N, C-alpha and C positions, 0 to 999 in steps of 0.2 A: 513435432509440429512446431511447438512454440519456440524451441532454441532455432529452429530453421527459418523463423520467420513466416511461417505458412498460417498462422493462425493470429489475429490481429485482439489482443485483449484490452487494448487502451480504454475502451469505453468502460471495462470493468472495475479499472483501477481508478477510484475516485478520490483517494487521499495518499499524502506522502507525509512520512513523520520520520525526523532525523532520530538516529539511536539514543540521542539525549533525551528525547521526549517520548521515549516509549509507553511509558505510563499513561500519558495524555492520550496516546495513540490507541491502546487497549480501552480505554473510556470511551474513545470517540466509536471504537467499532462495536460496543455494547450499548451506546445510548443513542446514537444518532442514526434513524432509520435510512437516511439518504447515503449511508456508507456501505459499499458494495464491499470492496477491498482497499487495504492499506499497504504501500510498499514502505518497508522500513528501509532507509537510506544509512548504510553503513560507512564509516569515516574511511577515506583510501589510506591506505599503509604508505 
């Protein structure tokens, strides 16, 4: 459903973190109560 676009999860993704800041992303996930889900942005090859 997600891959087909049948399920809209944009409201659940509250933060985006580049791979270089993954440690800050984990800290955010565990310390910020407003954080629901984080997307880790991978560098393009």
